N, C-alpha and C positions, 0 to 999 in steps of 0.2 A: 521868098517862099521858105527858105531854110531857117531864117531867124524866127519867123512866126511859129514854126512847128516845134522848136526847142523848149518852149515853156510848158506845153502840156506834158512832155516826158518827165520833167522835174516834179510835177504834182503827183503823177502816178507813182513815181519812185518813193516819194514821201508817204503816200498813202499805203504803199506795199510795206514799207518799213514799219509804219505804225501798226498795221494789221498783224505783222509778225510779232511785234512787241506785245500787243494785246493777247495774242494767242499763247505766247510763252507765259505771260502773267497768269492767264486763266489756268494753264496747265500746272504751273507751280502751285497755285492756290488749291487746285484739286488734289494734287499729290500730298501737300501738307495736311489738308483736312483728312484724307484717307489714312495716312500713316498715323496721325494722332488718334483716330478712332480705333485703329487696330492696336495701338499701344495701350489704350484704355481697356480694350477687351481682353488683352493678354495678361493684364495684371492678375495675380492669384487672389482668390477670396481671402478674407481675414481668417486666421486660425484661432479657434476657441480652445482654451486650456482649462483643465480641471485638476484640482489637487486631490489625489486619492490617498487615503490614510493606509499606510503599510501595516498589515496584520502579521503579527509574529506567528511562526509555525507551531511553537510550543504551546501557545495559549489555546485551550479548547473553546469552541464556540459557546456562548452563554446558553444554559438550558432553557427550554421553553417554559413559559409560565404554567403552573399547575391548573388543571381544569377547575372551574368553579364548582363548589359543593352545592348540590341542590337537594333540599329536603323534600322527600316524597310525601305528599299529603296522605293522611290516614284514609282508609276506605270508608265510604259513608256507612253509617250504622243503619241496618235494616232490621227492624224488630221482627222476631219470628211470628208466623201467623198462629192465631189461636185456633186449635182444633178441638171441638167438642164431640165426643163419641157418645151417642145415646145407647145405653145398655138396657136391654129388656129386663123387666122384673123377673126375679128367680121363680121358677115353677118346679113343682115336685114331679120328677120324672122317674120312671122305673125302667131300667135297662135289663133286657133279657138276653142271655148268651145262648146262641143256638148250639154251639159246640162246647164240650167240656175242654178245659185247658189241657194242652199236651203234657204228658208226663215228662219229667226231666230225663235227659239222656243217661243211660246206665254208666256207672263209673267203670273205668278200665280196670280189669282184673289182672294183677301181675301174674305172670306165669309161675307155676309151682316149680321150685327147684327140684332137680333130679333126686330121687331117694338115695340114701347112703346105705352101703352094704359092705361087708368084709370082702377084701380082695383075695382072690385065689388065682395063683399063677398057673397057666396051662401051657404045655409045650416045653421045649428045651431051648428056646431062643432067648431066654432071659438070662442076662449075665449080671454078676454082682458088680456094684459100683467100684470103680478104680480108686484106690486110696491115693490122693494127690501126694507126690513125693515131697513137696515143700511142707505139706502138713505133717508128714511123718518126721521130717527133720526138726520141725518146730514143736513136735509133741502134741499136735492138735488132735483131739478125739471127742466123741460124743454121739448122741442119737438124734436123728432127724425124723419127723413124722410128716409124710407127704399125703396130699389129697389128690387123687387121680380120677379124672372123668373117663369112664370106660364106656364105649359105644356098644351097639348091639352086635358088632362083629368082634368084640373083645379087645380092640385096639384103643390106646389112650389118645383122647382128643384134646385134653387140657390137663394142666398140672399146676400145683401151687404148694408152697411150704406151709404146713399147719403149725408145726413146732420146730424151731430152729435148733441145730446142734450147738450154736454159739459161734460157728465159723462159717462164713459165706462160702468158702471154697468147698467144704464138706457138703453143705446143703445143695450147691449147684451140681456137684459130682453125682449125688444120689438122684437128683431130679432128672438129669440127662439120661442116666443109665436105666432107671426104672420106668421111664416114659416109653422105652422101646420094647418093654415086655408085653406078652400076650396074656390077657386075663379072661376069666370066665365072666360073661356079662350077667347082669342082674335080671331076675325074672319076677314079674309082677303080674298076678292073675294069669299065669301061664304064658305070658308074653315077654320077650326080651326087650328091655328098656335101657336107655342110657342112665347111668347112675354114678355118683361119686363114691369112691372107696378110699379108705385110709390104709397106709402101709408104713411100717416103721423099719428103719435101718440104722445100725450102730457101727460107727467107725472106731476100731480099737486096734492099736499097734500090736504086732505079733511079738 
């Protein structure tokens, strides 16, 4: 009984060893195939390289091309339209003016200058002109004739030199002094009127 049962145990052991070997072989094959696939997948992709031309900083960029010149076509010629105006034949007409032409406007009449009369001093407020000291030292002398405009109240309202003494200082001294005098106003048709009067004064050293 014991010798007959030893043979089946040897077959089982051989089968078990063969199964273990097959299992390890399959496992090694699977590991090898998996690692090879991962190694292929981990390889980096190929790197593309391009050669870029280095541009110098001092060189300006090339200017853009000029725009093309386009010739504008001339405007189309449009002939002017012909216009014919029919004129009626001339007829003899008589025009009658209802109103006489207005007379031209009257010319402006310049105001008459005040009449001239001899001056007569009134009152005691009139002083003789002062002889300028510089004129005395220089020996200046002469007669000056003044025109004074006397108002209706006898006061001088304007003055001017009619005939000079030859020295401006003497003329001005006489005009200032005599313009402060009171004069008798001119009378025309019984009425006092403004008038110009002449008066003469002579500067003579003493």
